[in-house]
C-alpha positions as CSV (number, residue, x, y, z in Angstrom):
1,M,-16.7,-51.1,6.2
2,L,-17.4,-53.7,3.4
3,A,-13.7,-54.7,3.4
4,L,-13.7,-55.2,7.1
5,A,-16.9,-57.2,7.0
6,A,-15.3,-59.5,4.4
7,N,-12.2,-60.2,6.5
8,F,-14.2,-60.6,9.7
9,D,-15.8,-64.1,9.1
10,P,-17.4,-65.5,12.3
11,N,-18.0,-68.9,10.6
12,Q,-14.3,-69.2,9.7
13,I,-13.3,-68.4,13.3
14,S,-15.8,-70.9,14.6
15,T,-14.5,-73.6,12.3
16,K,-10.9,-73.0,13.4
17,R,-11.9,-73.3,17.0
18,E,-13.7,-76.7,16.3
19,I,-10.7,-78.1,14.4
20,S,-8.3,-77.0,17.2
21,A,-10.5,-78.4,19.9
22,A,-10.9,-81.7,17.9
23,A,-7.2,-82.1,17.6
24,I,-6.7,-81.7,21.4
25,N,-9.5,-84.2,22.1
26,V,-8.0,-86.8,19.7
27,S,-4.5,-86.3,21.3
28,G,-6.0,-86.7,24.7
29,R,-7.9,-89.8,23.5
30,Q,-4.6,-91.4,22.3
31,R,-3.1,-90.8,25.7
32,M,-6.1,-92.4,27.4
33,L,-6.1,-95.3,24.9
34,S,-2.4,-96.0,25.6
35,Q,-3.2,-96.2,29.4
36,R,-6.3,-98.3,28.8
37,T,-4.7,-100.8,26.4
38,A,-1.8,-101.2,28.8
39,L,-4.3,-102.1,31.6
40,L,-6.3,-104.4,29.4
41,S,-3.1,-106.1,28.3
42,L,-2.1,-106.8,31.9
43,R,-5.6,-108.2,32.7
44,L,-5.4,-110.4,29.6
45,V,-2.2,-112.0,30.8
46,C,-3.5,-112.4,34.3
47,T,-6.9,-114.0,33.7
48,Q,-7.4,-117.7,33.3
49,D,-11.0,-117.4,32.2
50,Q,-11.3,-118.2,28.5
51,T,-14.5,-116.1,28.1
52,E,-12.8,-113.2,29.8
53,Q,-9.7,-113.6,27.6
54,E,-11.8,-113.4,24.4
55,K,-13.6,-110.3,25.7
56,L,-10.3,-108.6,26.6
57,R,-8.8,-109.5,23.2
58,S,-11.8,-108.0,21.4
59,Q,-11.6,-104.8,23.5
60,L,-7.8,-104.5,22.9
61,L,-8.3,-104.8,19.1
62,A,-11.1,-102.3,19.1
63,D,-9.2,-99.7,21.2
64,I,-6.0,-100.1,19.2
65,D,-8.0,-99.7,16.0
66,L,-9.4,-96.5,17.4
67,M,-6.0,-95.4,18.4
68,E,-4.6,-96.1,14.9
69,T,-7.6,-94.3,13.2
70,S,-7.1,-91.2,15.5
71,H,-3.4,-91.2,14.8
72,N,-3.9,-91.3,11.0
73,G,-6.6,-88.6,11.3
74,L,-4.2,-86.3,13.1
75,L,-1.5,-86.8,10.5
76,N,-3.6,-87.0,7.3
77,G,-6.9,-85.4,8.2
78,D,-10.4,-86.9,8.9
79,E,-13.6,-85.0,8.0
80,K,-15.7,-87.0,10.4
81,M,-13.4,-86.2,13.3
82,K,-13.0,-82.6,12.1
83,L,-9.3,-83.0,11.7
84,S,-7.5,-81.0,9.0
85,G,-4.3,-82.9,8.9
86,H,-2.3,-79.7,8.7
87,L,0.3,-79.9,11.4
88,S,2.5,-77.0,12.5
89,P,6.3,-77.4,12.0
90,A,6.7,-78.0,15.8
91,L,4.2,-80.8,15.8
92,K,5.6,-82.4,12.6
93,A,9.0,-82.5,14.3
94,M,7.5,-84.2,17.4
95,Y,5.8,-86.8,15.2
96,F,8.6,-87.6,12.8
97,E,11.9,-86.4,14.4
98,L,13.9,-87.3,17.5
99,P,13.8,-87.1,20.4
100,F,10.1,-88.2,20.4
101,H,9.4,-89.6,16.9
102,L,5.9,-90.1,18.1
103,D,4.6,-91.6,14.8
104,R,7.1,-94.5,15.1
105,Q,6.4,-95.0,18.8
106,I,2.6,-95.1,18.3
107,R,2.7,-97.4,15.3
108,S,5.2,-99.7,17.1
109,Y,2.9,-99.6,20.2
110,I,-0.1,-100.5,18.1
111,A,1.8,-103.4,16.5
112,Q,2.8,-104.8,19.9
113,V,-0.8,-104.5,21.3
114,R,-2.2,-106.3,18.2
115,A,0.5,-109.1,18.6
116,L,-0.4,-109.6,22.3
117,A,-4.2,-109.6,21.5
118,Q,-3.6,-112.3,18.9
119,A,-1.1,-114.4,20.9
120,S,-2.0,-118.0,22.0
121,T,-3.2,-118.7,25.5
122,R,0.0,-120.4,26.6
123,E,2.0,-117.3,25.4
124,L,0.0,-115.1,27.7
125,T,2.4,-114.9,30.6
126,Q,3.9,-112.0,32.6
127,D,7.2,-112.6,30.9
128,N,5.6,-112.0,27.4
129,P,7.9,-109.5,25.5
130,Y,4.9,-107.8,24.0
131,L,3.5,-107.1,27.5
132,R,6.8,-105.8,28.7
133,Y,7.1,-103.4,25.8
134,I,3.5,-102.2,26.3
135,Q,4.0,-101.7,30.0
136,D,7.3,-99.9,29.5
137,A,6.0,-97.6,26.7
138,A,2.7,-96.8,28.5
139,D,4.5,-95.9,31.7
140,A,7.5,-93.9,30.3
141,Q,8.5,-93.0,26.8
142,L,5.2,-93.2,24.9
143,L,3.4,-91.5,27.8
144,T,6.0,-88.7,27.9
145,A,5.7,-88.2,24.2
146,L,1.9,-88.2,24.2
147,D,1.8,-85.7,27.1
148,A,4.2,-83.4,25.2
149,V,2.1,-83.6,22.0
150,V,-1.1,-82.9,24.0
151,D,0.6,-79.9,25.7
152,R,1.8,-78.6,22.3
153,Y,-1.7,-78.9,20.8
154,Q,-3.1,-77.0,23.8
155,K,-0.5,-74.2,23.5
156,E,-1.0,-73.9,19.8
157,N,-4.7,-73.8,20.3
158,E,-4.3,-71.0,23.0
159,A,-1.9,-69.1,20.7
160,Q,-4.3,-69.5,17.8
161,Q,-7.3,-68.4,19.9
162,L,-5.3,-65.4,21.2
163,A,-4.3,-64.5,17.6
164,L,-8.0,-64.8,16.5
165,D,-9.1,-62.7,19.5
166,I,-6.5,-60.1,18.7
167,H,-7.4,-60.1,15.0
168,R,-11.1,-59.8,15.9
169,A,-10.3,-56.9,18.3
170,E,-8.2,-55.2,15.6
171,L,-11.0,-55.6,13.1
172,Y,-13.5,-54.4,15.7
173,C,-11.3,-51.3,16.3
174,Q,-11.0,-50.7,12.6
175,S,-14.7,-51.2,12.2
176,C,-15.4,-48.6,15.0
177,G,-12.9,-46.2,13.5
178,A,-14.5,-46.7,10.0
179,T,-17.9,-46.2,11.6
180,A,-16.8,-43.0,13.4
181,A,-15.2,-41.7,10.2
182,A,-18.3,-42.5,8.2
183,K,-20.4,-40.8,10.9
184,I,-18.2,-37.7,10.8
185,Q,-18.3,-37.7,7.0
186,A,-22.1,-38.0,7.1
187,E,-22.3,-35.1,9.5
188,K,-20.1,-33.1,7.3
189,L,-22.2,-33.9,4.3
190,Q,-25.3,-33.1,6.2
191,K,-23.8,-29.8,7.4
192,A,-22.7,-29.0,3.8
193,L,-26.2,-29.8,2.5
194,Q,-27.7,-27.5,5.2
195,E,-25.3,-24.7,4.4
196,L,-26.0,-25.2,0.7
197,K,-29.8,-25.0,1.3
198,Q,-29.2,-22.0,3.6
199,T,-27.0,-20.3,1.0
200,Q,-29.5,-21.0,-1.8
201,A,-32.4,-19.6,0.3
202,Q,-30.3,-16.6,1.2
203,L,-29.4,-16.0,-2.4
204,I,-33.0,-16.2,-3.4
205,H,-33.9,-13.9,-0.5
206,S,-31.1,-11.5,-1.3
207,E,-32.2,-11.4,-4.9
208,R,-35.7,-10.6,-3.9
209,I,-34.5,-7.9,-1.6
210,S,-32.2,-6.5,-4.3
211,S,-35.0,-6.6,-6.9
212,L,-37.4,-5.0,-4.4
213,G,-34.8,-2.4,-3.6
214,Q,-34.3,-1.6,-7.3
215,L,-38.1,-1.4,-7.8
216,V,-38.5,0.9,-4.8
217,A,-35.6,3.1,-5.9
218,S,-37.1,3.3,-9.4
219,L,-40.5,4.1,-8.1
220,A,-39.1,6.7,-5.7
221,H,-37.2,8.3,-8.6
222,E,-40.3,8.3,-10.8
223,I,-42.5,9.7,-8.0
224,N,-39.9,12.2,-7.1
225,N,-40.1,14.0,-10.4
226,P,-43.8,15.0,-10.3
227,V,-43.7,15.4,-6.5
228,S,-40.8,17.8,-6.9
229,F,-42.7,19.7,-9.6
230,V,-45.8,20.0,-7.4
231,H,-43.7,20.8,-4.3
232,G,-41.7,23.4,-6.2
233,N,-44.8,25.1,-7.6
234,L,-47.0,24.9,-4.6
235,S,-45.2,27.8,-2.9
236,F,-45.7,29.9,-6.0
237,A,-49.4,28.9,-6.1
238,T,-49.7,29.9,-2.5
239,N,-48.2,33.3,-3.1
240,Y,-50.3,33.8,-6.2
241,V,-53.5,32.9,-4.4
242,Q,-52.6,35.2,-1.5
243,E,-51.9,38.1,-3.9
244,L,-55.3,37.5,-5.6
245,L,-57.0,37.5,-2.2
246,D,-55.2,40.7,-1.3
247,L,-56.4,42.2,-4.6
248,V,-60.0,41.2,-3.9
249,S,-59.6,42.8,-0.4
250,V,-58.3,46.1,-2.0
251,Y,-61.3,46.1,-4.4
252,Q,-63.7,45.6,-1.5
253,E,-62.0,48.5,0.3
254,H,-62.1,51.0,-2.6
255,Y,-65.3,49.8,-4.3
256,P,-67.7,49.0,-1.4
257,Q,-70.7,49.3,-3.7
258,F,-71.0,46.3,-6.1
259,N,-73.5,45.8,-8.8
260,R,-76.0,43.1,-8.4
261,A,-74.2,40.5,-10.5
262,I,-71.0,40.8,-8.4
263,Q,-72.9,40.7,-5.2
264,D,-74.7,37.6,-6.2
265,K,-71.4,35.9,-7.2
266,I,-69.9,36.8,-3.8
267,E,-72.8,35.3,-2.0
268,Q,-72.7,32.2,-4.3
269,I,-69.0,31.4,-3.6
270,D,-69.1,32.6,0.0
271,L,-66.1,34.8,-0.5
272,E,-65.5,35.4,3.1
273,F,-65.3,31.6,3.9
274,L,-63.2,31.1,0.7
275,S,-60.8,33.8,1.7
276,Q,-60.3,32.1,5.1
277,D,-60.3,28.5,4.0
278,L,-58.2,28.6,0.8
279,P,-54.9,29.5,2.6
280,Q,-55.6,26.6,5.0
281,V,-56.2,24.2,2.1
282,L,-52.9,25.3,0.5
283,S,-51.2,24.9,3.8
284,S,-52.6,21.4,4.2
285,M,-51.4,20.6,0.6
286,T,-48.0,21.9,1.5
287,V,-47.9,19.6,4.6
288,G,-49.0,16.7,2.5
289,I,-46.5,17.2,-0.3
290,D,-43.8,17.6,2.3
291,R,-44.8,14.3,3.8
292,I,-44.7,12.7,0.4
293,C,-41.2,14.1,-0.2
294,Q,-40.1,12.7,3.2
295,I,-41.5,9.3,2.3
296,V,-39.7,9.4,-1.1
297,R,-36.5,10.3,0.6
298,S,-36.9,7.5,3.1
299,L,-37.6,5.0,0.3
300,R,-34.5,6.2,-1.6
301,N,-32.4,6.0,1.6
302,F,-33.7,2.5,2.5
303,S,-33.2,1.1,-0.9
304,R,-29.7,2.3,-1.4
305,A,-27.9,0.3,-4.0
306,D,-24.3,1.3,-3.2
307,E,-23.4,-2.2,-1.9
308,S,-20.2,-2.7,-3.9
309,E,-18.2,-1.0,-1.1
310,M,-18.8,0.4,2.3
311,N,-19.6,4.1,2.8
312,L,-20.2,6.4,5.7
313,F,-23.8,6.2,6.8
314,N,-26.0,8.1,9.2
315,L,-27.7,5.3,11.2
316,H,-30.4,7.7,12.5
317,E,-31.5,8.4,8.9
318,G,-31.6,4.6,8.4
319,I,-33.8,4.1,11.5
320,D,-36.1,7.0,10.6
321,S,-36.5,5.8,7.0
322,T,-37.4,2.3,8.3
323,L,-39.9,3.8,10.8
324,L,-41.5,5.9,8.1
325,I,-41.9,2.9,5.8
326,L,-43.5,0.9,8.7
327,Q,-45.5,3.8,10.1
328,N,-48.8,2.3,9.0
329,R,-48.2,-0.7,11.3
330,F,-47.9,1.6,14.4
331,K,-51.5,2.8,13.9
332,A,-54.5,1.6,16.0
333,K,-56.5,-1.1,14.2
334,N,-58.9,-3.9,14.9
335,N,-59.6,-2.7,18.4
336,C,-55.9,-2.7,19.1
337,P,-54.4,0.5,20.5
338,R,-51.7,2.5,18.7
339,I,-48.1,1.4,19.3
340,E,-46.2,4.2,21.0
341,L,-42.7,4.8,19.7
342,V,-40.0,6.3,22.0
343,K,-36.7,7.3,20.4
344,E,-33.6,8.1,22.5
345,Y,-30.9,9.0,20.0
346,G,-27.4,9.7,21.2
347,N,-24.7,11.6,19.1
348,L,-23.5,9.0,16.6
349,P,-20.7,9.7,14.1
350,L,-21.1,8.5,10.6
351,V,-20.6,4.7,10.5
352,E,-18.7,2.9,7.8
353,C,-21.0,0.1,6.6
354,Y,-23.1,-1.3,3.8
355,A,-26.1,1.0,4.2
356,G,-28.7,-1.0,2.4
357,Q,-27.8,-4.2,4.4
358,I,-28.0,-2.3,7.7
359,N,-31.4,-0.9,6.8
360,Q,-32.5,-4.5,6.1
361,V,-31.3,-5.5,9.7
362,L,-33.2,-2.5,11.2
363,M,-36.3,-3.4,9.2
364,N,-36.2,-7.1,10.4
365,A,-35.7,-6.0,14.1
366,I,-38.4,-3.4,14.1
367,A,-40.9,-5.5,12.2
368,N,-40.3,-8.4,14.6
369,A,-41.0,-6.0,17.5
370,I,-44.3,-5.0,16.0
371,D,-45.2,-8.7,15.4
372,A,-44.5,-9.5,19.0
373,I,-46.7,-6.7,20.3
374,E,-49.5,-7.6,17.9
375,E,-49.3,-11.3,19.0
376,R,-49.5,-10.2,22.7
377,M,-52.5,-8.0,21.9
378,V,-54.2,-10.9,20.1
379,Q,-53.7,-13.1,23.1
380,G,-55.0,-10.5,25.5
381,S,-54.9,-6.7,24.8
382,Y,-53.1,-4.4,27.2
383,P,-53.3,-0.6,27.4
384,H,-49.8,0.6,26.5
385,P,-48.0,-1.2,23.7
386,M,-44.6,0.5,23.1
387,I,-41.4,0.2,21.1
388,Q,-38.3,2.0,22.3
389,I,-35.1,2.7,20.3
390,I,-31.9,3.8,21.9
391,T,-28.6,4.7,20.1
392,A,-25.2,5.4,21.7
393,V,-21.5,5.0,21.1
394,V,-20.0,2.2,23.2
395,G,-16.3,1.9,22.9
396,K,-15.5,1.8,19.1
397,S,-19.0,0.7,18.1
398,A,-22.3,2.2,17.5
399,L,-25.0,0.5,19.7
400,I,-28.7,0.3,18.6
401,R,-31.2,-1.1,21.0
402,I,-34.7,-2.0,19.8
403,A,-37.0,-3.0,22.7
404,D,-40.7,-4.0,22.8
405,N,-43.1,-5.0,25.5
406,G,-44.5,-7.7,23.4
407,I,-45.1,-11.4,24.0
408,G,-41.4,-12.3,24.7
409,M,-39.6,-15.5,24.0
410,T,-38.5,-18.6,25.9
411,E,-34.9,-19.6,26.3
412,E,-35.4,-22.5,23.8
413,V,-36.6,-20.1,21.2
414,Q,-33.7,-17.6,21.9
415,E,-31.2,-20.4,21.4
416,R,-32.4,-21.1,17.9
417,L,-33.4,-17.5,17.0
418,F,-30.6,-17.0,14.5
419,D,-30.8,-20.4,12.9
420,S,-31.8,-20.6,9.2
421,F,-35.4,-21.5,8.6
422,F,-36.4,-21.4,12.3
423,T,-39.5,-19.4,12.9
424,T,-42.4,-19.3,15.5
425,K,-44.7,-17.5,13.1
426,P,-47.6,-19.3,11.3
427,L,-47.1,-20.8,7.9
428,G,-47.1,-18.1,5.2
429,K,-46.1,-15.3,7.6
430,G,-42.4,-16.1,8.2
431,T,-39.6,-17.8,6.3
432,G,-37.1,-18.1,9.2
433,L,-34.5,-16.2,7.2
434,G,-34.8,-12.6,8.4
435,L,-32.8,-12.8,11.6
436,S,-30.4,-15.4,10.2
437,I,-29.5,-13.0,7.4
438,S,-29.4,-10.1,9.9
439,Y,-26.9,-12.1,12.0
440,Q,-24.8,-12.8,8.9
441,I,-24.9,-9.1,7.9
442,V,-24.0,-7.7,11.3
443,V,-21.5,-10.4,12.6
444,E,-19.9,-11.8,9.4
445,K,-20.0,-8.8,7.0
446,H,-19.4,-6.0,9.5
447,G,-17.6,-7.8,12.4
448,G,-20.2,-6.6,14.8
449,E,-22.5,-8.2,17.4
450,L,-26.2,-9.1,17.4
451,W,-28.0,-10.7,20.3
452,C,-31.3,-10.4,22.1
453,E,-32.6,-10.6,25.6
454,S,-36.2,-11.7,26.3
455,T,-38.6,-12.7,29.0
456,P,-41.8,-14.5,28.1
457,G,-44.8,-12.2,28.7
458,Q,-42.6,-9.1,29.2
459,G,-40.9,-8.3,26.0
460,T,-37.8,-8.5,23.9
461,E,-34.8,-6.3,23.3
462,F,-32.4,-6.6,20.3
463,W,-28.9,-5.3,20.7
464,I,-27.0,-4.3,17.5
465,K,-23.4,-3.3,17.7
466,I,-21.6,-2.1,14.5
467,P,-18.0,-1.0,14.5
468,L,-17.6,2.6,13.6
469,C,-14.7,1.9,11.2
470,Q,-14.1,-1.1,8.9
471,G,-10.4,-0.8,8.2
472,V,-10.7,2.5,6.4
473,K,-10.4,5.5,8.7
474,A,-13.9,7.1,8.9
475,E,-14.4,10.8,9.5
476,A,-15.1,11.6,13.1
477,T,-17.8,14.1,12.2
478,S,-20.7,13.9,14.7
479,V,-24.1,13.7,13.2
480,S,-26.9,15.6,14.8
481,A,-29.5,13.2,16.3
482,A,-32.9,13.2,14.8
483,S,-34.2,14.0,18.3
484,P,-32.4,16.4,20.6
485,F,-32.2,13.8,23.4
486,I,-28.7,12.5,24.2
487,C,-28.8,9.1,26.1
488,A,-27.7,9.8,29.6
489,G,-26.1,7.4,32.0
490,N,-25.0,3.9,31.0
491,P,-26.3,3.2,27.5
492,E,-26.3,-0.5,28.2
493,T,-28.6,-0.4,31.2
494,P,-31.6,-2.7,30.5
495,I,-34.8,-0.9,29.6
496,K,-37.4,-0.8,32.4
497,W,-41.0,-0.6,31.2
498,D,-42.4,0.2,34.6
499,K,-40.8,3.6,34.8
500,E,-41.5,6.8,33.0
501,E,-39.8,6.7,29.6
502,K,-37.4,9.4,28.5
503,G,-36.9,10.5,25.0
504,E,-39.0,11.7,22.1
505,K,-42.4,10.2,21.8
506,L,-43.6,10.0,18.3
507,L,-47.1,9.5,17.0
508,L,-46.9,7.7,13.6
């Protein structure tokens, strides 16, 4: 651009135009002066008035001086008249070579006019040789030569103007091309910068997720040891307690008469209530420890670190592990009703994938569904918040549909949903990376599909399609669904919230 600007000099073009126009004007002036001096010469010869003669002599000398000055300016240059003195080869030939030899003709003409203007009164007759020369030259040879030169100046000016216009047009085209190239380069740099920022943010996010996964896996492992110990011994404790209670019952049967101290102790501990409540306490402890074991297994499944290569993975286990981790967010709170969960699991085979990354996608999708419901409840509570999860095999892919009847999204939001750093959540609640990374995981790393359908005020449904195989032939073993329901009909039929829902309703 700088080089083009340096070559494209409007002042230089303007100067060339002025010089060319000045040369044409001077050439035309010479033609006019030749006709005028010829007329003045004839009047000088014809008049008998001495005063008129002197006036005509003065005019002739002034005009011929001007003609000589103009002629010298054309040949040698004149700054005042804006003449450069640089003639083209064609003009030089016209001035100094036959057939025109205009320089000789003009100088001879000037000399003849000067001689006539300076002649005595008695020499001023119509037979004067100076007059005859002037009349012949002005009417024929000199006039023809001057017309040819003026025409040549005009043609060269037009050619020069055309060349300048072409040059300017070429420079303009080059400038436009350079501007377009610079714009494209700037867009590429901007895109590269955006991708760099996105990659950097995703690396930071991935590092955090990886660190969190390692921490969760470590905690799950540490918790698993004492929990396994308690879980393993709780059944023995239950049996031992039951045997002791049985022994007490046998004692009561064979020794109905107790001494006073034993009777007081029985009454103090309320043996009858203890005998009934203790097994229930142990049963509740068993249920609780089973729940803890389930949570630990879910944490371990969710934070799987086997990301170096793809493995066969049970998607239902991934969904259930994610739901278990998010179970607290389904509960009723702050005058908001509990979120109902409906699962419709089809018979899915093991899917070849990066398990930890797919769990991250499921976590983002389900967490967003909960956020949408909570936002709708904040704006105006409604009686039946619900999330529905459907799985099925569609062609050679596993389909996961996660639908909510939350606040929904506009078309403008849907168009930017998977853009990096785009979020509709308040500052501090969303980074705008979750769905962007989810799209990268599903589409780029697994060759699948990820899209959503949403209507403002009615809800949103995410569709996740993951190929069953990723180049390595996966086993076709069917995995039992976590719920016995097998999705009937077309698995891609849109979810209708105004109808009675099928599937397994879970209270988390």
